[in-house]
VEXTIVEX-882936 format. One line per 2 residues: number of its first residue (from 0); for each residue x, y, z of N, C-alpha, C, O. Coordinates in steps of 0.001 Angstrom, whole numbers, plus 500000, padded with zeros to 6 digits. Example, Ala and Ser with C-alpha at 12.3 -4.5 7.8 and 13.67 -1.06 7.14 Angstrom:
0 = 513190/494310/507800/512300/495500/507800/513200/496700/507800/514236/496681/508465 | 512850/497750/507080/513670/498940/507140/512900/500030/507870/513409/501138/508039
This chain:
0 = 213741/567239/926061/213285/566492/924885/214339/565484/924440/213997/564388/923995 | 215672/565859/924561/216710/564912/924169/216670/563670/925045/216822/562552/924555
2 = 216461/563871/926361/216376/562736/927277/215219/561832/926904/215349/560608/926886 | 214089/562446/926607/212898/561672/926207/213199/560892/924936/212847/559717/924833
4 = 213846/561531/923971/214134/560881/922691/215089/559713/922874/214904/558657/922268 | 216134/559900/923727/217081/558807/923967/216387/557624/924630/216630/556469/924279
6 = 215508/557931/925607/214782/556860/926279/213880/556110/925309/213778/554884/925346 | 213222/556885/924432/212355/556270/923431/213154/555380/922507/212753/554251/922224
8 = 214292/555884/922030/215124/555107/921113/215580/553808/921760/215548/552747/921137 | 216010/553902/923027/216454/552712/923748/215336/551696/923872/215543/550496/923688
10 = 214131/552198/924190/212980/551308/924335/212633/550620/923028/212342/549425/922998 | 212666/551389/921946/212327/550815/920646/213337/549762/920228/212968/548724/919678
12 = 214617/550028/920490/215645/549044/920140/215443/547766/920936/215546/546662/920400 | 215149/547932/922244/214946/546765/923091/213764/545933/922600/213840/544707/922524
14 = 212671/546619/922268/211489/545910/921784/211788/545216/920468/211384/544073/920252 | 212500/545915/919585/212728/545400/918242/213625/544167/918242/213620/543396/917282
16 = 214407/543974/919329/215313/542842/919366/214679/541586/919955/215332/540551/920085 | 213383/541691/920315/212692/540492/920787/212695/539453/919662/212362/539772/918521
18 = 213064/538239/919976/213207/537205/918947/211925/536379/918860/211433/535860/919862 | 211404/536270/917662/210228/535444/917418/210640/534325/916460/211374/534557/915499
20 = 210163/533117/916730/210550/531986/915901/209325/531318/915308/208233/531380/915872 | 209515/530693/914187/208452/529894/913593/207453/530662/912763/206545/530059/912192
22 = 207593/532023/912673/206589/532807/911965/206592/532572/910470/205547/532648/909823 | 207750/532288/909922/207868/532215/908468/206946/531154/907873/206502/531278/906732
24 = 206661/530103/908657/205833/529024/908122/204363/529180/908481/203548/528336/908110 | 204006/530253/909201/202618/530448/909626/201745/530844/908441/202232/531321/907416
26 = 200429/530631/908610/199462/530989/907580/199440/532497/907383/199470/533251/908355 | 199386/532946/906122/199393/534380/905822/197999/534964/906039/196997/534387/905615
28 = 197952/536114/906705/196693/536760/907090/196759/538234/906713/197799/538873/906875 | 195648/538775/906207/195538/540209/905942/194736/540862/907061/193683/540364/907460
30 = 195247/541981/907559/194583/542734/908627/194196/544103/908092/195053/544846/907614 | 192917/544445/908166/192435/545762/907738/192169/546626/908957/191409/546250/909849
32 = 192816/547809/908985/192652/548721/910109/192300/550115/909581/192751/550512/908507 | 191489/550855/910349/191028/552151/909881/191113/553226/910946/191130/552940/912143
34 = 191169/554480/910486/191073/555633/911376/190501/556799/910584/190360/556722/909364 | 190166/557901/911300/189311/558911/910671/189896/560309/910590/189146/561270/910415
36 = 191200/560457/910709/191795/561781/910538/192818/561731/909405/193058/560683/908806 | 193419/562903/909125/194366/562982/908018/195607/562124/908288/195991/561909/909438
38 = 196215/561647/907221/197318/560697/907335/198534/561286/908058/199271/560551/908714 | 198752/562598/907948/199916/563212/908563/199814/563410/910057/200796/563791/910695
40 = 198644/563161/910637/198433/563309/912077/199119/562164/912829/199386/561122/912231 | 199415/562331/914143/199979/561222/914911/199165/559934/914884/199725/558858/915091
42 = 197853/560015/914632/197079/558784/914401/197737/557981/913274/197930/556770/913379 | 198072/558690/912199/198704/558034/911069/200066/557486/911417/200454/556418/910944
44 = 200806/558224/912258/202108/557736/912718/201950/556406/913440/202701/555462/913195 | 200961/556342/914336/200736/555085/915050/200376/553969/914077/201001/552908/914083
46 = 199370/554208/913242/198834/553129/912413/199850/552616/911399/199972/551409/911190 | 200573/553532/910775/201545/553097/909767/202773/552455/910401/203344/551522/909837
48 = 203187/552950/911581/204293/552308/912291/203889/550911/912743/204643/549951/912587 | 202695/550814/913302/202190/549499/913719/202160/548538/912540/202616/547400/912654
50 = 201627/548984/911411/201493/548115/910244/202853/547600/909786/203017/546412/909509 | 203820/548501/909710/205160/548100/909244/205809/547139/910225/206406/546143/909818
52 = 205697/547435/911528/206344/546604/912546/205684/545224/912648/206369/544211/912783 | 204357/545196/912583/203672/543905/912703/204033/543005/911528/204269/541809/911700
54 = 204074/543584/910339/204467/542807/909165/205887/542276/909316/206162/541117/909006 | 206790/543138/909797/208189/542733/909956/208350/541680/911041/209000/540657/910827
56 = 207757/541928/912212/207905/540995/913326/207290/539634/913021/207747/538613/913534 | 206252/539622/912183/205608/538350/911832/206278/537677/910642/205778/536678/910124
58 = 207410/538225/910211/208142/537680/909055/207271/537640/907799/207404/536746/906964 | 206378/538627/907683/205553/538739/906488/204306/537877/906495/203561/537866/905515
60 = 204059/537151/907584/202849/536317/907615/201595/537168/907814/200488/536723/907511 | 201764/538398/908325/200652/539333/908480/200867/540511/907536/201917/541153/907571
62 = 199888/540794/906703/199906/541984/905855/198847/542935/906361/197667/542587/906421 | 199268/544152/906729/198337/545117/907310/198000/546188/906288/198895/546818/905725
64 = 196727/546392/906050/196252/547443/905161/195651/548567/906001/194733/548339/906789 | 196173/549778/905827/195748/550924/906630/194811/551803/905800/195130/552168/904669
66 = 193660/552136/906367/192660/552964/905692/192401/554206/906540/191886/554098/907652 | 192752/555381/906027/192594/556621/906793/191319/557368/906388/190557/556927/905528
68 = 191122/558496/907030/190248/559569/906524/188779/559164/906338/188181/559480/905309 | 188201/558478/907307/186788/558075/907288/186475/556996/906239/185304/556685/906022
70 = 187484/556424/905589/187199/555468/904526/186475/554218/905035/185785/553542/904272 | 186634/553918/906312/185969/552756/906883/184735/553139/907699/184221/552338/908481
72 = 184265/554378/907506/183075/554837/908215/183418/555756/909366/184587/556052/909614 | 182383/556210/910074/182590/557056/911244/183273/556252/912346/183390/555030/912252
74 = 183722/556945/913387/184421/556233/914453/183510/555220/915137/183935/554099/915413 | 182274/555595/915411/181369/554637/916044/180985/553509/915092/180778/552375/915524
76 = 180891/553812/913810/180636/552751/912829/181797/551766/912793/181588/550560/912660 | 183012/552273/912910/184173/551388/912905/184178/550471/914124/184540/549299/914019
78 = 183779/550999/915279/183718/550144/916463/182683/549034/916267/182924/547885/916636 | 181536/549381/915689/180513/548370/915415/181056/547302/914467/180761/546117/914623
80 = 181851/547727/913484/182433/546771/912537/183398/545818/913237/183486/544644/912879 | 184125/546328/914241/184989/545439/915020/184162/544362/915701/184532/543188/915697
82 = 183048/544763/916280/182194/543797/916969/181632/542750/916007/181463/541585/916368 | 181345/543183/914783/180824/542262/913770/181924/541434/913128/181653/540402/912515
84 = 183172/541887/913268/184290/541193/912645/184515/541565/911200/185243/540870/910493 | 183897/542666/910734/184095/543106/909353/185225/544130/909229/185577/544535/908121
86 = 185788/544545/910355/186991/545375/910400/187861/544787/911496/187352/544340/912524 | 189181/544784/911280/190069/544086/912218/190614/544989/913317/190832/544536/914440
88 = 190835/546262/913002/191379/547160/914009/191014/548598/913702/190778/548953/912547 | 190967/549430/914745/190696/550845/914538/191321/551670/915646/191581/551171/916740
90 = 191556/552927/915353/192068/553895/916316/191049/555022/916382/190919/555799/915436 | 190316/555115/917506/189268/556120/917626/189354/556791/918994/189938/556241/919928
92 = 188775/557973/919104/188740/558681/920379/187983/557854/921416/186988/557204/921095 | 188458/557883/922654/187826/557071/923696/186373/557452/923923/185566/556606/924308
94 = 186027/558721/923689/184635/559128/923890/183695/558482/922880/182511/558306/923165 | 184205/558129/921708/183362/557465/920716/183227/555966/920964/182380/555303/920366
96 = 184068/555440/921849/183926/554042/922264/183110/553913/923544/182606/552836/923861 | 182979/555036/924291/182239/555008/925545/180825/554469/925447/180404/553727/926335
98 = 180057/554812/924388/178699/554260/924293/178647/552732/924204/177623/552123/924512 | 179758/552119/923782/179800/550660/923661/180393/549999/924908/180021/548884/925275
100 = 181315/550707/925542/181964/550192/926752/182064/551349/927738/183055/552079/927736 | 181047/551525/928583/180899/552742/929387/182056/553071/930318/182225/554237/930673
102 = 182861/552093/930730/183978/552405/931631/184990/553352/930983/185728/554042/931685 | 185028/553389/929661/185945/554319/929001/185529/555768/929224/186332/556678/929023
104 = 184275/555994/929639/183848/557357/929963/184621/557933/931143/184649/559149/931331 | 185245/557075/931934/186096/557563/933020/187215/558449/932495/187649/559380/933172
106 = 187678/558157/931288/188751/558944/930673/188213/560090/929838/188970/560777/929151 | 186900/560297/929897/186253/561407/929201/185911/562524/930182/185776/563677/929773
108 = 185772/562209/931450/185379/563202/932450/186285/564437/932403/187505/564304/932298 | 185702/565631/932480/186509/566853/932375/187491/566994/933535/187138/566827/934702
110 = 188723/567304/933177/189804/567514/934143/190068/566290/935020/190689/566416/936076 | 189612/565117/934604/189944/563890/935327/191428/563562/935173/192088/563180/936140
112 = 191951/563714/933950/193365/563503/933687/194074/564854/933770/193716/565793/933060 | 195076/564946/934638/195683/566224/934970/196734/566687/933960/196835/567878/933664
114 = 197506/565752/933439/198599/566101/932533/199084/564838/931824/198554/563748/932042 | 200093/564998/930980/200590/563877/930188/201105/562734/931061/200769/561574/930824
116 = 201923/563056/932075/202489/562003/932927/201391/561242/933657/201477/560024/933817 | 200367/561950/934095/199227/561298/934746/198544/560334/933776/198196/559215/934151
118 = 198357/560767/932544/197722/559915/931532/198521/558634/931313/197946/557550/931212 | 199837/558756/931242/200691/557585/931026/200580/556610/932198/200444/555404/931996
120 = 200637/557139/933429/200555/556256/934599/199230/555500/934642/199193/554322/934997 | 198148/556180/934282/196843/555525/934302/196751/554472/933205/196380/553329/933472
122 = 197082/554846/931983/196829/553947/930852/197809/552789/930777/197435/551682/930389 | 199059/553034/931146/200086/552000/930995/200264/551157/932251/201081/550236/932266
124 = 199512/551460/933300/199658/550746/934556/198434/549911/934902/197570/549683/934054 | 198361/549454/936151/197259/548566/936568/195886/549222/936527/194882/548531/936355
126 = 195823/550542/936680/194511/551199/936647/193873/551026/935272/192668/550797/935165 | 194683/551136/934222/194154/550931/932877/193521/549556/932730/192427/549427/932180
128 = 194205/548535/933219/193660/547180/933124/192389/547025/933954/191503/546249/933594 | 192296/547759/935063/191066/547750/935853/189903/548310/935038/188766/547863/935184
130 = 190187/549278/934189/189128/549930/933420/188687/549083/932234/187489/548877/932036 | 189639/548589/931441/189240/547944/930186/189631/546467/930066/189534/545888/928984
132 = 190062/545869/931145/190494/544473/931058/189392/543498/930681/189677/542419/930161 | 188134/543858/930935/187017/542945/930643/186397/543173/929264/185402/542533/928924
134 = 186963/544062/928479/186357/544377/927186/186165/543175/926263/185093/543035/925674 | 187166/542303/926116/186986/541204/925146/185756/540346/925422/185015/540007/924500
136 = 185539/539994/926683/184393/539122/926978/183082/539895/927012/182020/539315/926788 | 183138/541201/927290/181902/541981/927404/181416/542530/926060/180212/542552/925807
138 = 182341/542976/925190/181914/543581/923922/182613/543005/922702/182368/543459/921585 | 183483/542010/922891/184110/541356/921751/185200/542166/921078/185485/541977/919895
140 = 185816/543076/921838/186865/543943/921296/188002/544028/922316/187760/544093/923521 | 189237/544026/921827/190412/544138/922684/190976/545552/922604/191193/546066/921507
142 = 191217/546188/923746/191966/547441/923773/193437/547067/923910/193878/546597/924959 | 194186/547284/922833/195572/546825/922781/196527/547843/923386/197439/547478/924129
144 = 196320/549130/923069/197286/550162/923485/196629/551532/923404/195837/551797/922500 | 196964/552407/924361/196619/553812/924235/197696/554480/923380/198862/554540/923770
146 = 197303/554964/922247/198285/555379/921251/198999/556684/921590/200193/556821/921326 | 198275/557649/922175/198850/558972/922432/197936/559713/923389/196841/559249/923705
148 = 198400/560879/923850/197611/561722/924745/197787/563179/924341/198908/563658/924168 | 196667/563876/924194/196720/565321/923949/195452/565927/924552/194472/565224/924797
150 = 195486/567225/924784/194370/567870/925483/193569/568743/924533/194112/569382/923631 | 192264/568751/924760/191328/569418/923860/191081/570846/924340/190880/571103/925527
152 = 191105/571766/923373/190887/573184/923646/189737/573687/922775/189413/573086/921751 | 189130/574786/923191/187931/575278/922519/188285/576182/921343/189035/577147/921489
154 = 187737/575855/920178/187875/576704/918994/186514/577307/918685/185483/576708/918991 | 186505/578500/918074/185224/579054/917631/185428/580061/916510/186539/580539/916279
156 = 184350/580372/915826/184397/581247/914651/184044/582696/914964/184108/583548/914078 | 183668/582992/916222/183059/584285/916532/183961/585278/917248/184089/586418/916801
158 = 184595/584871/918359/185255/585837/919233/186244/585133/920163/186118/583934/920408 | 187229/585874/920683/188118/585292/921687/187351/584979/922972/186449/585721/923363
160 = 187716/583880/923619/187105/583480/924888/188098/583743/926006/189180/583157/926039 | 187726/584628/926923/188579/584947/928067/188034/584418/929381/188745/584405/930386
162 = 186781/583982/929385/186157/583500/930615/184893/582716/930263/184523/582599/929095 | 184246/582188/931288/183041/581395/931062/181898/582221/930474/181088/581694/929712
164 = 181823/583492/930814/180767/584332/930254/180914/584450/928737/179919/584419/928013 | 182147/584584/928257/182379/584596/926808/181972/583262/926197/181330/583214/925147
166 = 182352/582191/926864/182058/580844/926373/180560/580635/926174/180139/580041/925181 | 179761/581119/927112/178321/580856/927113/177580/581526/925962/176418/581205/925714
168 = 178222/582441/925263/177541/583197/924212/177403/582419/922907/176754/582884/921969 | 178011/581240/922845/178067/580535/921565/177524/579111/921648/177268/578578/922727
170 = 177360/578519/920470/176791/577178/920309/177916/576234/919866/178675/576557/918952 | 178021/575067/920518/179173/574196/920304/178777/572799/919862/177777/572239/920313
172 = 179586/572256/918971/179482/570858/918624/180178/570037/919707/181270/570382/920157 | 179531/568946/920118/180178/567980/920993/180013/566593/920375/179053/566356/919641
174 = 180935/565678/920662/180736/564299/920217/179488/563699/920853/178954/564217/921834 | 179042/562595/920268/177838/561932/920776/178197/561057/921979/178159/559828/921922
176 = 178548/561744/923067/178939/561083/924300/178281/561824/925452/178399/563045/925555 | 177589/561095/926318/176781/561725/927359/177622/562549/928328/177165/563592/928795
178 = 178835/562108/928640/179679/562855/929573/180080/564199/928974/180120/565209/929676 | 180375/564210/927685/180784/565457/927046/179605/566422/926918/179762/567632/927077
180 = 178438/565879/926632/177228/566711/926585/176963/567316/927965/176688/568510/928081 | 177049/566490/929007/176819/566972/930365/177849/568025/930772/177530/568959/931508
182 = 179076/567873/930296/180127/568838/930634/179818/570204/930039/179910/571220/930728 | 179456/570231/928770/179149/571524/928135/177920/572167/928753/177842/573391/928857
184 = 176964/571350/929163/175793/571881/929852/176205/572501/931189/175725/573576/931551 | 177087/571828/931914/177573/572354/933192/178355/573653/932997/178319/574538/933852
186 = 179061/573763/931872/179814/574988/931582/178892/576143/931178/179326/577294/931130 | 177619/575839/930885/176660/576899/930613/176213/577040/929178/175617/578056/928818
188 = 176487/576034/928334/176068/576118/926933/174988/575075/926648/174703/574214/927481 | 174399/575166/925471/173423/574192/924993/174085/573408/923864/173956/573784/922699
190 = 174792/572323/924188/175620/571637/923196/174808/570918/922120/173660/570531/922337 | 175435/570752/920955/174804/570074/919819/175614/568811/919513/176719/568921/918982
192 = 175103/567619/919829/175844/566385/919525/175904/566142/918011/174873/566028/917349 | 177115/566066/917483/177331/565875/916046/178491/564897/915871/179504/565005/916563
194 = 178351/563957/914962/179410/562981/914697/180674/563671/914210/180619/564736/913594 | 181815/563050/914495/183100/563620/914097/183179/563852/912587/183732/564858/912143
196 = 182641/562943/911813/182725/563067/910358/181987/564298/909830/182229/564727/908702 | 181079/564873/910644/180304/566034/910223/180712/567320/910946/180126/568378/910714
198 = 181714/567229/911819/182052/568364/912688/182567/569568/911912/182161/570697/912189 | 183450/569349/910948/184000/570469/910202/182908/571149/909369/182829/572377/909335
200 = 182083/570369/908711/180995/570940/907905/180051/571761/908766/179609/572835/908358 | 179741/571261/909954/178849/571990/910855/179442/573339/911252/178712/574317/911418
202 = 180762/573390/911403/181436/574651/911738/181454/575581/910530/181220/576782/910666 | 181725/575041/909369/181787/575852/908150/180447/576474/907800/180387/577608/907324
204 = 179380/575737/908035/178045/576214/907645/177368/577055/908724/176300/577618/908487 | 177980/577145/909910/177386/577922/910978/176342/577179/911787/175661/577774/912622
206 = 176209/575879/911547/175323/575081/912383/175748/575183/913842/174912/575216/914744 | 177065/575231/914061/177639/575498/915381/178693/576584/915228/179188/576841/914130
208 = 179027/577215/916349/180061/578248/916344/181438/577691/916665/182448/578335/916381 | 181490/576505/917252/182781/575945/917621/182641/574592/918266/181619/573919/918131
210 = 183693/574203/918974/183754/572907/919643/185095/572790/920322/185708/573806/920651 | 185569/571573/920542/186911/571420/921119/187658/570274/920452/187078/569253/920085
212 = 188957/570476/920309/189855/569493/919717/191283/569795/920176/191562/570921/920589 | 192191/568823/920115/193604/569140/920299/194101/570048/919169/193534/570054/918076
214 = 195147/570800/919438/195647/571744/918437/196053/571059/917146/195809/571583/916059 | 196678/569879/917258/197154/569231/916031/196001/568742/915169/196127/568688/913946
216 = 194865/568379/915793/193707/567973/915007/193058/569202/914357/192639/569150/913201 | 192979/570299/915106/192460/571541/914530/193247/571896/913268/192671/572293/912255
218 = 194559/571747/913345/195410/572126/912210/195319/571099/911074/195119/571473/909919 | 195461/569826/911393/195508/568808/910329/194174/568682/909607/194138/568349/908422
220 = 193063/568950/910323/191745/568850/909707/191227/570190/909180/190107/570284/908678 | 192073/571234/909306/191812/572552/908718/190637/573298/909353/189982/574103/908692
222 = 190371/573032/910631/189359/573814/911336/189773/575277/911436/188923/576166/911495 | 191078/575525/911456/191566/576899/911611/191268/577770/910392/191395/578992/910462
224 = 190877/577159/909285/190496/577959/908120/189247/578799/908397/189065/579868/907813 | 188386/578301/909297/187150/579033/909621/187076/579461/911082/186420/580452/911404
226 = 187744/578724/911970/187707/579023/913407/189014/579694/913806/190035/579026/913974 | 188981/581008/913956/190203/581784/914189/190438/582114/915662/191290/582944/915982
228 = 189694/581474/916554/189843/581734/917983/189980/580408/918729/189171/579497/918549 | 191010/580310/919565/191227/579109/920367/191471/579518/921812/192344/580339/922095
230 = 190696/578941/922725/190876/579158/924166/191523/577905/924757/191005/576798/924611 | 192652/578095/925420/193439/576971/925932/192860/576511/927278/193331/576909/928344
232 = 191848/575678/927200/191164/575198/928400/191595/573792/928820/191591/573486/930012 | 191958/572945/927885/192446/571601/928195/191510/570788/929071/191962/570031/929930
234 = 190211/570938/928861/189247/570330/929772/189055/568831/929553/188709/568109/930487 | 189275/568366/928344/189215/566929/928061/190578/566462/927570/191314/567223/926941
236 = 190911/565205/927860/192074/564579/927250/191602/563748/926060/190548/563115/926117 | 192377/563752/924993/192158/562820/923891/193147/561685/924074/194359/561889/924002
238 = 192632/560498/924310/193496/559316/924473/192928/558199/923617/192263/557300/924132 | 193180/558243/922320/192566/557267/921412/193146/555863/921572/194344/555668/921363
240 = 192328/554893/921935/192818/553520/922039/192909/552868/920657/192178/553213/919729 | 193828/551919/920562/193895/551047/919395/193145/549775/919757/193546/549026/920648
242 = 192051/549549/919048/191195/548397/919295/191392/547344/918206/191627/547677/917044 | 191293/546089/918588/191340/544973/917636/190175/544047/917944/189863/543786/919106
244 = 189539/543556/916896/188371/542697/917087/188774/541338/917661/189853/540821/917369 | 187900/540780/918470/188147/539461/919043/188209/538405/917941/188977/537447/918026
246 = 187392/538593/916908/187393/537639/915786/188769/537586/915130/189248/536506/914784 | 189414/538755/914955/190750/538748/914347/191772/538142/915298/192620/537357/914873
248 = 191704/538492/916570/192688/537967/917528/192655/536440/917545/193690/535795/917713 | 191477/535872/917373/191363/534417/917405/191960/533750/916165/192170/532537/916162
250 = 192235/534521/915120/192902/533979/913937/194403/533795/914170/195067/533041/913459 | 194924/534502/915183/196369/534560/915388/196856/533472/916338/196138/533049/917244
252 = 198076/533034/916115/198737/532175/917091/199123/533017/918306/199091/534246/918249 | 199485/532362/919394/199952/533088/920578/201151/533960/920225/201280/535084/920709
254 = 202006/533438/919393/203203/534180/918982/202819/535426/918190/203369/536503/918419 | 201884/535283/917269/201456/536436/916475/200738/537482/917334/200867/538682/917090
256 = 199989/537030/918329/199353/537979/919234/200407/538800/919982/200236/540004/920175 | 201477/538160/920396/202553/538895/921068/203233/539863/920108/203605/540971/920494
258 = 203392/539446/918872/203969/540329/917861/203081/541549/917642/203577/542668/917509 | 201763/541330/917605/200813/542437/917456/200962/543430/918605/201023/544639/918381
260 = 201020/542925/919823/201131/543817/920989/202457/544561/920995/202513/545731/921374 | 203508/543898/920582/204812/544559/920507/204800/545656/919447/205316/546749/919676
262 = 204215/545366/918293/204118/546371/917225/203303/547571/917692/203621/548709/917344 | 202250/547326/918483/201426/548429/918995/202199/549284/919980/202030/550504/919993
264 = 203037/548686/920797/203860/549466/921737/204847/550355/920976/205074/551505/921353 | 205419/549823/919925/206338/550625/919109/205581/551762/918433/206055/552897/918400
266 = 204395/551454/917890/203580/552493/917269/203199/553580/918247/203222/554761/917902 | 202844/553194/919481/202478/554183/920496/203657/555065/920865/203494/556274/921029
268 = 204839/554485/920997/206024/555279/921313/206277/556333/920231/206618/557477/920533 | 206105/555934/918971/206311/556871/917862/205237/557951/917842/205545/559123/917624
270 = 203968/557568/918068/202867/558538/918029/202937/559508/919196/202645/560693/919030 | 203318/559029/920369/203445/559924/921525/204569/560927/921315/204427/562102/921654
272 = 205680/560470/920759/206774/561401/920470/206338/562435/919440/206615/563624/919597 | 205667/561994/918400/205159/562901/917362/204249/563954/917987/204370/565144/917696
274 = 203331/563501/918855/202393/564420/919487/203107/565427/920380/202887/566632/920265 | 203967/564925/921272/204616/565792/922256/205563/566789/921602/205624/567950/922005
276 = 206293/566340/920605/207242/567220/919937/206530/568222/919031/206957/569368/918894 | 205436/567769/918417/204821/568589/917383/203860/569651/917864/203565/570580/917112
278 = 203348/569556/919110/202279/570451/919526/202709/571922/919534/201962/572781/919066 | 203900/572221/920057/204363/573615/920078/204555/574147/918662/204283/575316/918390
280 = 205020/573294/917770/205189/573705/916378/203841/573994/915728/203706/574933/914943 | 202849/573179/916062/201513/573379/915508/200940/574710/915977/200315/575421/915190
282 = 201141/575059/917243/200618/576333/917734/201219/577499/916967/200523/578465/916652 | 202497/577412/916670/203136/578484/915897/202539/578567/914494/202347/579661/913962
284 = 202248/577420/913899/201637/577414/912571/200237/578014/912607/199844/578744/911696 | 199487/577705/913660/198143/578263/913802/198197/579777/913989/197389/580507/913415
286 = 199143/580242/914786/199301/581683/914987/199659/582369/913674/199155/583449/913366 | 200538/581725/912905/200928/582288/911607/199757/582330/910632/199732/583150/909714
288 = 198787/581442/910837/197595/581400/909979/196508/582359/910457/195410/582385/909901 | 196817/583148/911489/195868/584162/911939/194980/583770/913091/194009/584467/913383
290 = 195287/582663/913761/194481/582223/914896/194883/583004/916146/196070/583175/916424 | 193891/583472/916893/194113/584167/918158/193960/583178/919314/192950/582480/919409
292 = 194965/583120/920192/194925/582235/921356/194636/583046/922614/195163/584145/922787 | 193800/582501/923488/193582/583073/924812/193804/581983/925855/193695/580793/925560
294 = 194112/582402/927063/194359/581461/928161/193479/581826/929346/193945/582483/930277 | 192219/581414/929330/191312/581726/930436/191793/581088/931742/192463/580055/931730
296 = 191448/581707/932846/191648/581086/934153/190743/579855/934214/189520/579985/934174 | 191334/578671/934310/190523/577447/934269/189891/577105/935622/189131/576142/935719
298 = 190198/577882/936667/189606/577609/937977/188092/577490/937948/187553/576511/938462 | 187380/578463/937358/185913/578348/937291/185441/577145/936471/184406/576552/936776
300 = 186189/576791/935447/185824/575627/934636/185960/574349/935466/185107/573463/935404 | 187037/574266/936239/187266/573089/937077/186171/572965/938135/185724/571859/938440
302 = 185743/574083/938688/184662/574058/939669/183374/573524/939037/182673/572716/939647 | 183065/573967/937834/181879/573466/937132/182011/571970/936849/181032/571226/936912
304 = 183231/571543/936538/183456/570127/936220/183168/569227/937415/182797/568066/937238 | 183335/569747/938628/183100/568929/939815/181661/568419/939875/181407/567313/940354
306 = 180726/569229/939388/179324/568777/939388/179123/567618/938413/178291/566743/938652 | 179884/567611/937314/179814/566509/936353/180349/565235/936994/179756/564167/936842
308 = 181465/565340/937709/182046/564180/938406/181060/563634/939438/180868/562422/939540 | 180439/564531/940200/179515/564107/941257/178314/563373/940665/177938/562306/941151
310 = 177720/563931/939634/176558/563297/939005/176934/561961/938371/176177/560993/938441 | 178106/561920/937755/178598/560692/937125/178747/559593/938172/178304/558465/937956
312 = 179371/559917/939305/179591/558932/940360/178265/558426/940922/178110/557232/941177 | 177312/559335/941113/176018/558932/941657/175256/558036/940688/174580/557095/941103
314 = 175368/558328/939416/174637/557551/938407/175278/556190/938146/174577/555189/938000 | 176616/556154/938089/177292/554916/937697/177507/553948/938871/177575/552737/938658
316 = 177614/554454/940090/177679/553560/941236/179067/553306/941805/180052/553870/941331 | 179142/552438/942842/180374/552226/943615/181573/551752/942788/182702/552169/943047
318 = 181339/550888/941800/182465/550404/940996/183167/551566/940301/184395/551604/940226 | 182383/552507/939797/182958/553651/939103/183636/554605/940082/184668/555196/939765
320 = 183057/554752/941265/183675/555603/942286/185061/555059/942639/186016/555825/942776 | 185166/553753/942782/186453/553120/943079/187466/553412/941972/188625/553721/942246
322 = 187023/553314/940735/187926/553575/939612/188316/555052/939531/189463/555376/939223 | 187367/555943/939806/187680/557371/939832/188731/557670/940891/189647/558459/940662
324 = 188595/557035/942053/189586/557226/943122/190956/556686/942700/191988/557278/943014 | 190951/555565/941990/192215/554976/941535/192906/555882/940523/194128/556033/940550
326 = 192123/556485/939630/192689/557430/938658/193261/558644/939380/194374/559081/939091 | 192494/559181/940315/192952/560363/941060/194232/560079/941831/195090/560953/941957
328 = 194364/558861/942346/195549/558496/943135/196819/558498/942302/197917/558625/942846 | 196682/558358/940979/197846/558372/940098/198300/559784/939737/199318/559952/939065
330 = 197556/560799/940175/197895/562189/939836/198879/562767/940850/198660/563853/941387 | 199934/562054/941101/200915/562487/942107/201980/563365/941499/202884/563817/942202
């Protein structure tokens, strides 16, 4: 962790010393950005770090207003607002952007991303650009940066899950994403698609018995108050992109656009460190709150996931197969 921290610090210093000129006389612009989880989560770390850095790097010509906690609508509503130009930026789960830009579903496929290092190589390298490089012209939204990576585990209100047979006994909330619905069906359940803004209420009222989230989201959003069982399956990765509307980008000079991208890289470095350092601490807090953890053998889950990959490839076609192969090639 010390090595990682030193590398991060060095990178941030290097980025921060990039010299920008002429910003002080540029037209002043307000940027409104939103996200849908609690402010203390790494989402908040990214957004608030980005806001502070962008304002500083632009010499105050850009003022960023950050709106957390569903204040700008659901995640899919926020993406629609980007397309309309009524919101300037948002940080949402990639699965909630998939219905608007289907190539992002590649990063939703179960067990497609093997671990943190694999996620970084895919998102920060040429494969990432292969996936989302056409977004601005196709949907009017820019994917600026992948803010962080964490893996989703199954929580429920009923019983510990030790295997797929235990899993099948319950009803689960899934996001409104076809790949995630298909995955839960392949695992043997009858999933209930529910928007993120309604997920906690659905669990509290018994509409569903559980769902899946990263540990830090379970804790920050207080799912553990009602869901006392977590199975460490890690079947999906959460890799929330930071999106900016094309309408807002066109307001910026070339220099300001570079400042925005630099601020996003700094925000991502901070959010990734927050996520990686904090996850073990969060698990201890969940255990102290009475949550029971189990570690099922994921082999049977991975086998079930293969049918989801096969159906996805057949439905989406050769372009997607090529991208799936490119992602797999980065899992070295």
